[in-house]
Structures are given as C-alpha cells and as structure tokens.
C-alpha positions as CSV (number, residue, x, y, z in Angstrom):
1,M,30.9,-14.7,-44.2
2,A,31.9,-13.8,-40.7
3,T,32.7,-10.2,-39.8
4,E,34.6,-8.8,-36.9
5,I,32.9,-7.2,-33.9
6,K,35.3,-4.6,-32.4
7,A,35.4,-2.7,-29.1
8,P,34.6,1.1,-29.6
9,V,37.4,3.5,-30.2
10,F,38.1,4.9,-26.7
11,P,39.1,8.5,-26.1
12,E,42.7,9.2,-25.2
13,S,41.7,9.5,-21.5
14,V,40.5,5.9,-21.5
15,A,43.3,3.3,-21.8
16,D,41.1,0.1,-22.0
17,G,37.9,-1.5,-20.9
18,T,36.5,-4.6,-19.4
19,I,33.8,-6.9,-20.9
20,A,31.0,-6.5,-18.4
21,T,28.2,-8.6,-19.9
22,W,27.5,-10.6,-23.0
23,H,23.7,-10.2,-23.7
24,K,23.8,-12.8,-26.6
25,K,25.2,-16.3,-26.8
26,V,26.8,-17.9,-29.8
27,G,24.2,-18.9,-32.3
28,E,21.4,-16.8,-30.7
29,P,19.7,-14.6,-33.3
30,V,20.1,-10.9,-33.0
31,S,18.6,-7.9,-34.7
32,R,20.4,-4.9,-36.2
33,D,21.4,-2.3,-33.6
34,E,20.4,-4.7,-30.7
35,V,22.9,-4.6,-27.8
36,I,25.0,-7.7,-27.7
37,C,27.7,-6.6,-25.2
38,D,28.5,-4.1,-22.5
39,I,32.0,-2.8,-22.0
40,E,32.8,-1.0,-18.7
41,T,35.5,1.7,-18.7
42,D,36.8,3.9,-16.0
43,K,34.0,6.4,-16.7
44,V,31.0,4.8,-18.4
45,V,29.6,1.6,-19.7
46,L,29.6,1.4,-23.5
47,E,27.2,-0.7,-25.5
48,V,28.3,-2.7,-28.5
49,V,25.4,-3.3,-30.9
50,A,24.9,-5.8,-33.8
51,P,25.9,-4.4,-37.2
52,A,23.0,-6.3,-38.9
53,D,20.5,-9.1,-38.5
54,G,22.4,-12.3,-37.8
55,S,24.1,-14.1,-34.9
56,L,27.4,-14.5,-33.1
57,V,29.6,-17.3,-34.4
58,A,32.4,-16.8,-31.8
59,I,33.1,-14.8,-28.7
60,I,36.8,-13.9,-28.5
61,K,36.8,-11.8,-25.3
62,G,34.8,-13.3,-22.4
63,E,33.2,-11.5,-19.5
64,G,35.8,-10.0,-17.2
65,D,38.5,-9.8,-20.0
66,T,40.3,-6.5,-20.6
67,V,40.0,-5.1,-24.1
68,L,41.8,-2.3,-25.9
69,S,40.4,0.4,-28.2
70,D,39.1,-1.1,-31.5
71,E,40.1,-4.6,-30.5
72,V,38.2,-7.6,-31.9
73,I,35.9,-9.1,-29.3
74,A,33.7,-11.4,-31.4
75,Q,32.9,-12.8,-34.8
76,F,29.5,-12.1,-36.3
77,E,27.6,-13.7,-39.2
78,T,25.0,-11.7,-41.1
79,G,21.8,-13.3,-42.3
80,A,21.2,-16.9,-41.5
81,V,21.6,-17.9,-37.9
82,A,24.7,-19.9,-37.2
83,A,24.2,-23.3,-35.6
84,A,25.0,-23.2,-32.0
85,A,26.8,-26.1,-30.2
86,P,24.2,-28.4,-28.6
87,E,23.9,-27.9,-24.9
88,A,23.6,-30.8,-22.6
89,A,20.1,-31.6,-21.7
90,A,19.2,-30.5,-18.2
91,P,18.1,-33.3,-16.0
92,A,14.3,-33.4,-15.4
93,E,13.3,-31.9,-12.1
94,A,10.8,-33.3,-9.8
95,A,7.5,-31.4,-9.6
96,P,7.5,-29.0,-6.6
97,A,5.7,-30.1,-3.5
98,A,2.3,-28.6,-2.9
99,S,3.6,-26.7,0.1
100,A,6.5,-25.1,-1.9
101,P,6.1,-21.4,-2.7
102,A,4.8,-20.8,-6.3
103,V,7.4,-18.0,-6.7
104,A,10.2,-20.6,-6.8
105,A,9.2,-21.8,-10.3
106,S,8.9,-18.2,-11.6
107,T,12.3,-17.3,-10.1
108,Q,13.9,-20.2,-12.0
109,A,12.4,-19.0,-15.2
110,V,13.6,-15.5,-14.6
111,D,17.2,-16.8,-13.9
112,Q,17.3,-18.8,-17.2
113,N,16.7,-15.5,-19.2
114,Q,19.9,-13.9,-17.8
115,A,23.4,-14.0,-19.3
116,P,25.5,-17.0,-18.1
117,A,27.7,-14.8,-15.9
118,V,24.7,-13.2,-14.3
119,R,23.2,-16.7,-13.6
120,K,26.4,-17.7,-12.1
121,A,26.6,-14.6,-9.9
122,L,23.0,-15.2,-8.7
123,S,23.7,-18.8,-8.0
124,E,26.9,-18.0,-6.0
125,T,25.3,-15.3,-3.9
126,G,21.9,-17.0,-3.5
127,I,20.1,-13.8,-4.6
128,N,16.7,-14.1,-6.1
129,A,16.7,-12.6,-9.6
130,A,13.2,-11.2,-9.1
131,D,14.6,-9.1,-6.2
132,V,17.3,-7.4,-8.3
133,Q,16.7,-4.1,-10.1
134,G,18.1,-4.5,-13.6
135,T,19.8,-1.5,-15.2
136,G,20.8,-3.2,-18.5
137,R,19.1,-3.0,-21.9
138,G,15.4,-3.7,-21.5
139,G,15.7,-4.1,-17.8
140,R,18.2,-6.9,-18.0
141,I,20.2,-7.8,-14.9
142,T,24.0,-7.3,-15.1
143,K,26.7,-8.6,-12.9
144,E,27.1,-5.1,-11.4
145,D,23.4,-5.1,-10.5
146,V,23.9,-8.4,-8.6
147,A,26.9,-6.9,-6.8
148,S,25.1,-3.7,-5.9
149,H,22.1,-5.7,-4.6
150,Q,24.4,-7.8,-2.6
151,A,26.1,-4.8,-1.1
152,K,22.8,-3.3,0.2
153,P,22.0,-3.5,3.9
154,A,20.4,-6.8,4.8
155,A,16.8,-6.9,5.6
156,S,15.8,-6.8,9.3
157,V,14.4,-10.3,9.0
158,Q,17.2,-12.9,8.9
159,P,17.0,-15.8,6.4
160,L,15.9,-19.1,8.1
161,S,19.1,-20.8,7.0
162,V,21.2,-18.4,9.1
163,A,21.9,-19.6,12.6
164,V,21.1,-17.2,15.5
165,G,24.1,-15.2,16.4
166,E,26.0,-16.1,13.2
167,R,28.3,-13.4,12.0
168,I,28.1,-13.0,8.2
169,E,30.3,-11.0,5.9
170,K,30.4,-10.8,2.1
171,R,33.2,-9.9,-0.2
172,V,32.1,-8.0,-3.4
173,P,34.7,-6.9,-6.0
174,M,34.7,-3.3,-6.9
175,T,33.4,-2.3,-10.3
176,R,35.9,-0.7,-12.6
177,L,34.1,2.6,-12.3
178,R,34.1,2.5,-8.5
179,K,37.8,1.7,-8.4
180,R,38.6,4.6,-10.7
181,V,36.5,7.0,-8.5
182,A,38.4,5.7,-5.4
183,E,41.7,6.3,-7.2
184,R,40.8,9.9,-8.2
185,L,39.5,10.9,-4.8
186,L,42.6,9.5,-3.1
187,A,44.9,11.3,-5.5
188,A,43.0,14.6,-4.9
189,T,43.7,14.4,-1.2
190,Q,47.3,13.4,-1.7
191,Q,48.4,15.7,-4.6
192,T,46.7,18.9,-3.7
193,A,46.8,21.4,-0.8
194,M,43.0,21.1,-0.3
195,L,41.2,23.5,2.0
196,T,37.5,24.2,2.6
197,T,35.8,27.4,3.5
198,F,32.2,27.7,4.5
199,N,29.3,30.2,4.4
200,E,25.5,30.1,4.6
201,V,22.8,31.4,2.3
202,N,19.3,32.5,3.0
203,M,17.2,30.5,0.4
204,K,14.0,32.4,1.1
205,P,14.2,34.8,-1.9
206,I,14.9,32.0,-4.4
207,M,12.2,29.8,-2.8
208,E,9.6,32.6,-3.1
209,M,10.6,33.3,-6.7
210,R,10.4,29.6,-7.6
211,K,7.0,29.3,-5.9
212,Q,5.7,32.2,-7.9
213,Y,7.0,31.3,-11.3
214,K,7.6,27.5,-11.4
215,D,4.2,26.7,-13.1
216,A,4.6,29.4,-15.7
217,F,8.3,28.4,-16.2
218,E,7.4,24.8,-16.8
219,K,4.6,25.7,-19.1
220,R,6.8,28.0,-21.2
221,H,10.0,26.0,-21.3
222,G,8.9,22.4,-20.6
223,A,11.4,22.1,-17.7
224,R,11.0,22.2,-14.0
225,L,12.4,25.2,-12.2
226,G,14.8,23.8,-9.6
227,F,17.5,25.3,-7.4
228,M,20.4,24.0,-9.4
229,S,20.0,26.5,-12.2
230,F,20.3,29.4,-9.8
231,F,23.5,27.9,-8.3
232,V,25.0,27.2,-11.8
233,K,24.3,30.8,-12.9
234,A,25.6,32.3,-9.7
235,A,28.7,30.1,-9.8
236,T,29.3,31.1,-13.5
237,E,29.1,34.8,-12.5
238,A,31.5,34.3,-9.6
239,L,34.0,32.4,-11.8
240,K,34.1,35.5,-14.1
241,R,35.1,37.6,-11.2
242,Y,37.6,35.2,-9.8
243,P,39.4,33.6,-12.7
244,A,41.8,31.5,-10.5
245,V,38.8,29.4,-9.3
246,N,38.1,28.5,-13.0
247,A,41.8,27.7,-13.6
248,S,43.8,24.5,-13.4
249,I,47.4,23.5,-12.7
250,D,49.4,21.7,-15.4
251,G,52.9,20.9,-14.2
252,D,54.5,24.3,-13.4
253,D,51.9,26.2,-15.4
254,I,48.6,27.7,-14.5
255,V,45.9,27.3,-17.2
256,Y,43.3,30.0,-17.1
257,H,40.2,28.9,-19.0
258,G,38.2,31.5,-21.0
259,F,35.1,29.4,-20.9
260,Y,32.8,28.0,-18.2
261,D,32.1,24.3,-18.3
262,I,30.5,23.3,-15.0
263,G,30.2,19.7,-13.9
264,V,27.2,18.6,-11.9
265,A,27.9,15.5,-9.7
266,V,25.2,12.8,-10.2
267,S,24.9,9.7,-8.1
268,S,24.1,6.6,-10.1
269,D,23.9,2.8,-9.4
270,R,27.3,2.4,-10.9
271,G,29.0,5.2,-8.9
272,L,29.5,8.9,-8.9
273,V,29.6,10.5,-12.3
274,V,30.1,14.2,-13.3
275,P,28.5,15.2,-16.6
276,I,29.5,18.6,-17.9
277,L,27.3,21.6,-18.8
278,R,29.2,23.4,-21.6
279,D,29.4,27.2,-21.8
280,T,27.1,27.9,-18.9
281,D,27.6,31.7,-19.5
282,R,25.6,31.3,-22.7
283,M,22.9,29.1,-21.2
284,N,19.6,30.4,-19.8
285,Y,17.9,28.9,-16.8
286,A,15.7,26.6,-18.9
287,E,18.7,25.2,-20.8
288,V,20.5,24.6,-17.5
289,E,17.5,22.8,-15.9
290,G,16.9,20.8,-19.1
291,G,20.5,19.8,-19.4
292,I,20.7,18.6,-15.8
293,A,17.4,16.6,-16.1
294,A,18.7,15.0,-19.3
295,Y,22.0,14.0,-17.7
296,A,20.2,12.6,-14.6
297,A,18.0,10.4,-16.8
298,K,21.1,9.2,-18.7
299,A,22.9,8.5,-15.5
300,R,20.1,6.3,-14.2
301,E,20.0,4.4,-17.5
302,G,23.8,4.2,-17.8
303,K,23.7,6.1,-21.1
304,L,26.2,8.9,-20.4
305,S,28.9,9.1,-23.0
306,I,32.6,9.7,-22.2
307,E,32.4,13.0,-24.1
308,E,29.7,14.2,-21.8
309,M,31.9,13.6,-18.8
310,T,35.2,14.8,-20.2
311,G,36.6,18.3,-19.3
312,G,35.0,20.7,-17.0
313,T,36.5,23.7,-15.2
314,F,34.4,23.7,-12.0
315,T,32.1,21.3,-10.2
316,I,28.9,21.6,-8.1
317,T,27.8,18.7,-5.9
318,N,24.6,18.6,-3.9
319,G,24.7,16.4,-0.9
320,G,21.5,18.1,0.3
321,T,19.4,15.7,-1.8
322,F,20.4,12.9,0.6
323,G,19.9,15.0,3.7
324,S,23.5,16.2,4.3
325,L,23.7,19.3,6.4
326,L,27.4,20.0,6.0
327,S,30.3,18.3,4.2
328,T,33.8,19.0,2.8
329,P,33.6,18.0,-1.0
330,I,36.8,16.6,-2.6
331,L,38.3,18.2,-5.6
332,N,37.7,16.8,-9.1
333,Q,41.1,17.1,-10.6
334,P,42.6,18.8,-12.5
335,Q,40.0,21.4,-11.4
336,T,41.0,23.6,-8.4
337,A,37.7,24.1,-6.7
338,I,34.3,22.5,-6.1
339,L,31.1,23.9,-4.5
340,G,29.1,21.8,-2.1
341,M,25.4,22.4,-1.7
342,H,23.5,21.0,1.3
343,K,20.1,20.5,2.9
344,I,17.8,23.5,3.4
345,Q,16.9,23.8,7.0
346,E,14.9,26.4,8.9
347,R,17.0,28.1,11.6
348,P,16.5,31.2,13.8
349,M,18.6,34.0,12.4
350,A,19.2,37.6,13.6
351,V,17.9,40.0,11.0
352,N,18.1,43.7,11.8
353,G,18.0,43.1,15.5
354,Q,15.1,40.7,15.3
355,V,15.0,36.9,15.3
356,E,13.5,35.3,12.2
357,I,13.1,31.7,11.2
358,L,14.6,31.4,7.7
359,P,15.4,28.5,5.3
360,M,19.2,28.4,5.4
361,M,21.7,26.3,3.5
362,Y,25.3,25.8,4.3
363,L,27.7,26.2,1.4
364,A,31.2,24.6,1.2
365,L,34.0,25.5,-1.2
366,S,36.9,23.2,-1.3
367,Y,39.9,24.6,-3.2
368,D,43.5,24.0,-4.0
369,H,45.5,26.4,-1.9
370,R,48.5,26.0,-4.2
371,L,46.6,28.2,-6.7
372,I,43.8,29.9,-4.8
373,D,44.4,32.1,-1.8
374,G,42.0,32.3,1.1
375,K,41.0,35.8,0.1
376,E,39.9,34.7,-3.3
377,A,38.1,31.6,-2.1
378,V,36.2,33.5,0.5
379,G,35.4,36.3,-1.9
380,F,34.1,33.7,-4.5
381,L,31.8,32.1,-1.9
382,V,30.5,35.4,-0.7
383,T,29.7,36.5,-4.2
384,I,27.6,33.3,-4.7
385,K,25.9,34.0,-1.4
386,E,25.0,37.6,-2.4
387,L,23.8,36.6,-5.8
388,L,21.5,33.9,-4.4
389,E,20.1,36.1,-1.7
390,E,19.3,38.8,-4.2
391,P,18.4,36.9,-7.4
392,A,17.6,40.1,-9.2
393,R,21.4,40.8,-9.3
394,L,21.8,37.7,-11.4
395,I,19.1,38.8,-13.8
396,L,20.3,42.4,-14.0
397,D,24.0,41.4,-14.2
398,L,24.9,43.4,-11.1
C-alpha cells in the first residue's frame, strides 16, 4: 500500500520551499533514511528521507516546483520495489576513435549516475560532470552545484570551440537562498539609518597568548584556539555595557534582549548563512570555538537547520579570512548592529613616542542610527578594542 511523502513542517519564518533535486526515480529501490529529495528554502536546504525500505511509485512535485509546509510531494511503497515504466532503449553508440580522449567515456558514465535535472543542466551548459564539486548526499552533484561551477571565472585557456575574439556571456538563475540574501541586504540599506564607525586593534597580545597556549588548549579541550572566541567574548561583554546595541526595533517599540545570541557569518557554496551561538555569556572559549567549527562544517555540507540560523541579537562577520583590509558590513535585520573583522596586517605604529611594527586589524561597526547614537556606537567599539588589547581584562571581568 502506497504512503504519502510530505515536505517537512517549515517554521513560521519560512513560507514555502522549492524542490531542488530528486535523488531517486520512480521504481528505484531506496533504503530507510536514505535521502530521496532536497527542498531548498530561503535559509537552508532540507533533506527528505525514505520512511522505510521500498521505492517511489509517483512523484507529485517535480524539480523546480514550489511546495508548502507538510504538502504531499510523492507516493512511496514499502517493501517490494514497484515496477518502473520501461525506458526507451538508448541507441547504440559507435566505439570511440583511437585518438579520442579516454576521459570521454568515463565522463558519460558519471553523467548517467546523476539526477535527470542535473544531467539536463550539464548537457545544456556543456560542463563536464567530473569537473563539478558535488555538495549533495554522498558527493552527488545538484543543480546548484552546476550553476555555481558555471558562475566561476573561466579558465585562462579558452575552449577550442570558441572563436578568437568571441564575447561570451552566461545567464544563471539565482538560487532561492541567494535571492533571499539579496532581498534582505537590500531591505537593510533601504529600511534602516545605517552608519559605520571604525577603529583599529593591536592583535599582538592575543597572538602571543594564542601562540603560548594553543597546543595546551587543543589538548585539553579538543578544539583549536582561534581569534573568533576572543571577539565573541569581547563583543558579549561590550553588549552588556551597551544594551541598545543588543536591542532591536519592532514597529514603534524597542525590544531590549536580556540574552546574548551572537550570529557568526559563514560563507558557503550556497550563499551567506549566519548560524547562531546561543547564550554566549554562559559559554567558555572552548565552547565558542567548538560551536563555530561545528557550524562551519555543517555549512560546507549544507546541513545547517533553520533553527540554528533563527534569531540572534548581534552578528560578527570576518572578511579578513578572504583578505579584506576594510569594509562596511550590512545589518542583519532585525538586529541593529554588526561587527566586521578584517585582515591582520603589520603596520608602523607610534607607541610611547617610538615607532613599532605591530599586527593591526581594522574593526568596523555598522549600526542603525535610529536606535543607537554615535556616542554609544563608538563606546561599544572602543570597549571591544580595549578588551582585545588587554585580554586579561576579559578573563578577570574588568
């Protein structure tokens, strides 16, 4: 007897989703808990798994279709594998010439293992499946992987089929996540009185502390001691001293949050995501580092849940990992402030009348001037600077 396969129940913040990829065809055997479908929402890609051993008997929502929360997307039969409709036999192909590259045959075999929509995308774009980095279950290639590969800068060597001087352009549809990110960033610039203030911090004290204790820290806690834990703890302390920076605007009301949930911006193949570290005032450095490492791994694998990215009272983004020296981060609404970290670069600095070469980092705090005055914003950023330049103040709660 056939049973219904339904889309997951979406949170209130997610209206609907889009069928991204069907990993199984009608009649193809599947095992219990094996991923059969990916549904892309505004925030994450959700996996739909098989409820038992069996097979799909009907696909109701095809790839690209919009689905609502708990909507039926397929029919599933438990136990015996349903008979699939016979496919037309493919015409026999002539054996490749001796001069043809051997990789052509292997590429064809790789293509045939992909979902129909993926094979179609590969065919339309002329992309070799072996060149695409798959982010789906078990390394499978998704349509988004093909689009991302297509959007990458072309190699310096032009394909032989391209005429010299020919001007080529490609049109690639935005993923649902990318469109949502674009909408939120545009809304932040249009709906807030956003302003950015800057400062710089001497990273030498933290770098020396990290160098001295990183091995012992990793041995004791099983987590690497990075810079982010210092910034998260410094930001948490600064938020305690400046509650408006931890607040949000709801209509004509100001909501002051009595907790500290800090989002850490992570770049993934599918777009920018901001998982949340909950109650950072109760976390130690090892818990912060472990939490960030876990989120980064999930982001790479596309495993972040909606709950892990919902909420947040403040955000930290680190453009320095990509070499950015200075930037103006955009607010993550409804939050009213975001801290931007940047590249550490040695610069000559005046210290007690002497010139010293120090590892310096520019800090940027973008804030909503409707709620946060310049005095508060500058004071908040100076507090972070002081705490980072004297890490003992963080440990001693000074």
